[in-house]
C-alpha positions in Angstrom: 10.9 8.9 -19.0 12.0 6.1 -17.5 15.4 5.8 -16.1 18.2 4.6 -17.5 18.0 2.0 -20.0 20.2 -0.5 -17.0 17.8 0.0 -14.7 15.2 -0.8 -16.5 16.8 -3.8 -17.8 17.8 -5.1 -14.2 14.4 -4.4 -12.9 12.8 -7.0 -15.8 15.6 -9.4 -15.4 14.6 -9.6 -11.5 11.1 -9.2 -12.3 10.9 -12.0 -14.3 12.8 -14.0 -12.0 11.5 -13.2 -8.6 8.2 -11.2 -9.0 5.8 -14.3 -11.0 4.3 -17.4 -9.0 7.5 -19.5 -10.1 9.6 -16.8 -7.4 7.0 -17.1 -4.6 6.8 -20.9 -5.0 10.5 -20.5 -4.4 10.3 -18.2 -1.7 7.9 -19.8 0.5 9.6 -23.0 0.9 11.9 -21.1 3.0 8.6 -19.8 5.0 8.4 -20.5 8.4 5.3 -22.6 8.8 4.1 -21.2 12.5 4.5 -17.3 11.3 0.9 -17.1 11.0 -0.3 -19.2 14.0 -1.2 -16.0 16.2 -4.8 -15.3 18.2 -5.8 -12.1 16.0 -9.6 -12.6 17.3 -9.4 -9.4 19.4 -7.8 -6.9 16.8 -8.8 -5.1 14.7 -7.7 -4.1 11.0 -8.5 -1.4 8.2 -7.9 -2.2 4.6 -8.2 -0.1 2.0 -9.0 -1.4 -1.5 -10.7 -4.3 0.3 -13.0 -5.3 -2.0 -10.9 -6.7 -5.1 -7.4 -8.1 -5.7 -4.7 -8.4 -3.4 -6.8 -6.0 -0.3 -9.5 -8.9 -0.6 -7.0 -11.6 -0.3 -5.7 -10.0 2.8 -9.3 -9.3 4.2 -10.6 -12.6 3.8 -7.1 -14.4 5.6 -7.4 -11.7 8.3 -10.5 -12.3 8.6 -10.7 -16.1 9.1 -8.8 -15.9 11.7 -11.3 -14.4 13.6 -10.3 -10.5 13.3 -12.2 -7.6 13.1 -11.9 -6.5 9.2 -12.8 -2.7 8.2 -13.3 -2.7 4.4 -13.1 1.0 3.1 -13.9 1.1 -0.4 -15.0 3.6 -2.9 -18.0 1.3 -4.5 -21.1 0.3 -2.5 -22.1 -1.7 -4.7 -18.6 -3.8 -5.0 -17.6 -3.5 -1.2 -20.9 -5.1 0.0 -20.5 -8.3 -2.1 -16.9 -8.4 -1.2 -18.2 -8.0 2.2 -20.8 -10.9 1.8 -18.8 -13.2 0.1 -16.0 -12.4 3.0 -18.4 -13.2 5.8 -20.0 -16.0 4.0 -16.3 -17.9 3.0 -14.9 -16.8 7.1 -18.0 -17.5 9.1 -16.8 -14.0 10.5 -19.8 -11.6 10.9 -16.7 -8.8 12.3 -16.6 -7.3 8.8 -17.5 -3.6 8.7 -18.0 -1.4 5.9 -16.8 2.3 4.9 -18.0 4.3 1.4 -14.8 6.7 0.9 -13.4 7.9 -1.9 -9.5 7.8 -1.2 -8.9 10.1 -4.6 -9.6 12.9 -1.9 -7.5 13.4 0.6 -10.3 16.1 2.4 -13.0 13.1 2.3 -10.2 11.1 3.8 -9.2 13.4 6.3 -12.6 13.4 7.6 -13.9 9.8 7.6 -10.3 9.3 9.6 -11.4 11.8 11.8 -14.8 10.1 12.4 -13.6 7.0 12.5 -11.5 7.6 15.4 -14.5 9.9 16.9 -17.2 7.4 17.5 -14.5 5.2 19.3 -13.1 3.0 17.2 -10.7 0.9 17.7 -7.6 0.0 15.4 -4.3 -2.2 15.0 -3.6 -2.3 11.9 -3.9 0.0 9.2 -3.3 -1.6 6.0 -2.8 1.0 3.1 -3.5 -1.4 0.1 -6.3 1.3 -2.4 -4.2 3.0 -5.5 -5.1 3.8 -8.8 -3.0 4.1 -12.5 -4.9 6.5 -14.7 -3.5 6.7 -17.6 -4.4 10.4 -18.6 -4.2 13.5 -16.6 -7.0 14.5 -14.2 -7.2 16.8 -11.7 -9.4 16.9 -8.7 -11.2 19.0 -6.8 -8.2 20.4 -4.9 -6.1 20.8 -8.3 -4.4 17.9 -7.2 -3.3 15.2 -9.8 -5.4 11.8 -9.3 -2.9 9.7 -8.9 -0.9 11.6 -6.6 -4.1 12.3 -4.5 -5.1 9.2 -4.6 -1.5 6.8 -4.0 0.5 9.5 -2.0 -1.7 12.0 -0.2 -4.2 10.4 0.6 -1.6 7.4 2.0 -0.3 10.0 3.7 -3.3 11.9 5.3 -5.6 8.7 6.3 -1.5 7.4 8.1 -0.9 10.6 9.6 -4.5 10.9 10.9 -5.3 7.4 12.5 -1.4 7.9 14.1 -3.4 8.8 17.4 -6.0 5.8 17.4 -3.4 3.4 16.5 -1.2 5.0 18.9 -3.4 3.1 22.0 -3.3 -0.9 20.7 -0.9 -2.8 21.7 1.2 -4.0 18.6 -0.1 -0.7 16.3 1.1 -1.4 12.6 0.9 0.4 9.0 1.5 -1.6 5.9 1.3 -0.1 2.9 1.5 -1.8 -0.6 4.0 -0.1 -2.6 5.0 -1.7 -5.9 8.0 -3.3 -7.9 7.6 -0.1 -10.4 9.4 1.5 -7.3 12.9 0.5 -8.2 12.8 2.0 -11.7 12.4 5.9 -9.6 14.1 8.3 -7.9 12.2 10.5 -5.7 10.4 13.4 -6.5 9.5 15.7 -3.7 9.0 18.9 -5.8 6.7 18.3 -9.0 3.9 16.6 -7.0 1.3 17.0 -10.0 3.5 16.1 -12.9 3.1 19.6 -14.3 6.1 19.4 -15.8 6.3 16.2 -17.9 5.9 16.7 -21.9 4.0 14.0 -22.2 2.0 12.4 -19.0 2.6 8.6 -18.4 0.6 6.6 -15.6 2.6 4.4 -15.9 5.5 6.5 -15.1 2.9 8.9 -12.4 2.6 5.3 -10.7 6.2 4.2 -10.2 7.1 7.7 -8.9 3.7 7.5 -6.3 4.9 3.8 -5.2 8.8 5.0 -4.5 6.8 8.6 -2.4 5.3 5.4 -0.6 8.0 3.9 0.2 10.0 6.7 1.5 6.9 8.0 3.8 6.7 4.6 5.4 10.6 5.1 6.1 10.0 8.5 7.9 7.0 7.8 9.8 8.4 4.8 11.0 11.4 7.9 12.6 8.9 10.2 13.6 6.4 7.2 15.5 8.9 4.8 16.7 5.8 3.2 18.6 4.7 2.7 15.7 5.8 -0.5 13.0 5.5 0.7 9.6 6.3 -1.0 6.6 5.8 -1.0 2.8 6.4 -4.0 0.9 6.1 -5.4 -2.8 3.4 -8.1 -3.8 5.1 -9.1 -6.6 3.0 -9.4 -10.5 -0.1 -10.2 -8.6 -3.0 -11.3 -11.1 -5.7 -8.5 -10.3 -8.3 -6.8 -11.5 -5.9 -3.6 -11.3 -3.2 -4.9 -13.4 -5.8 -6.2 -16.0 -7.0 -2.8 -16.4 -4.2 -0.3 -15.8 -1.8 -2.3 -18.0 -3.5 -4.5 -20.2 -0.6 -4.9 -22.6 1.3 -5.9 -19.8 -0.5 -8.4 -18.2 -1.2 -10.1 -21.3 2.1 -10.5 -22.1 3.1 -11.9 -19.0 -0.4 -12.8 -17.2 0.8 -17.2 -17.3 3.7 -15.9 -14.9 1.9 -13.8 -12.1 1.0 -15.1 -8.5 -2.5 -15.3 -7.7 -3.5 -12.5 -5.6 -3.6 -15.2 -2.9 -0.2 -15.0 -3.2 0.3 -11.2 -3.6 -1.3 -10.7 0.0 1.3 -13.2 1.6 3.5 -10.3 2.9 0.8 -8.2 3.8 -0.6 -10.9 5.8 2.7 -12.0 7.5 3.4 -8.1 8.4 0.2 -7.8 9.5 -0.7 -10.9 11.9 2.9 -12.6 12.8 5.1 -11.4 15.4 8.1 -12.1 13.6 7.6 -9.1 12.0 7.2 -7.1 15.0 11.0 -7.9 15.5 12.1 -6.5 12.3 13.6 -3.2 12.4 10.8 -0.5 11.7 10.2 1.4 8.1 11.6 -1.4 5.8 10.7 -2.3 2.4 9.5 -6.4 2.3 9.6 -8.7 -0.6 8.5 -12.2 0.4 8.2 -12.0 4.1 11.8 -10.5 4.2 13.0 -6.8 4.1 15.1 -5.9 1.6 16.5 -2.7 0.0 14.0 -1.1 -2.0 17.1 0.1 -4.6 18.3 -1.9 -7.8 22.2 -2.2 -7.6 23.8 0.6 -9.4 20.6 2.2 -10.5 21.0 5.7 -8.4 17.4 6.1 -7.1 19.1 6.6 -3.6 17.8 10.1 -1.5 19.7 11.8 1.0 17.9 12.2 4.4 17.2 16.2 3.6 15.1 15.0 0.4 13.5 13.2 2.3 12.4 15.0 4.8 11.6 18.2 2.5 9.3 15.7 0.9 7.5 15.0 4.1 8.0 18.6 4.8 5.8 19.6 1.6 3.5 16.0 2.3 2.6 18.0 5.3 2.0 21.6 4.5 0.0 20.3 1.7 -2.4 18.1 3.4 -3.0 21.5 5.7 -3.3 23.1 2.7 -6.4 20.5 1.6 -7.6 19.0 4.7 -7.8 22.3 7.1 -6.2 20.3 9.4 -4.4 22.3 12.1 
């Protein structure tokens, strides 16, 4: 179910050494202290899942620098509470709240169309929202809910906002993936996980994250004028991890990064000029472009498989959203 024993063992050892707070503190010694000394007060950022965890931390740091922040949240109350907290903490009043259920690609498409139609500008999209549901749920479009939220809606939101992003002088798309992707080879056929003998949310989530990484790589090839990146935040102490992986969290919580540490590379990719000097479509960890594959793990896909994955996503998105 989780790939080879070797792959999982290697992933855990790497994670234990690098993904926790000690790994971050070690990496941070080599960060350029001036990398984030950029004026972004005239730039606009959209962050999904911005009311907690990494999304909220990223929103706070970017707001501190005077940027306009579009918070995309599922819950009106949690979104409003987070928005008021960010405004109070940063003194930045240019924070806008949008309520959206990311498990519905159709609603995501309608939101993006409305956002662009209202004349909003956008410089950076941060795809952060995600879910890990441990029972198989199918939403109204007959899509498995993890896939609908993590993969399909990320694709729909990104593609729908490309025309608006293209108007920016330095457009960027950053997708928060996960180290769980290291254990997965891209599955571009069974999106709904109908062939699984026993549904496993952790497995499905990891596959979704592999799909996101490939998606950013392929978008970069299709739209070279926009900087596309995916990143791994490390093992960060967030409500999502606490709720979705309680056993894992309890065993390793003392080693977890803070949500601010987990969000550091997101902020760097979103705000620094150094990030734009990186090759497009790469996967990042602690401000460095790294391989999205473990050595000898057999998780790489061919160009044909990646292209077919994108073609199937595009076809499915048109079917679900009714977009032309």
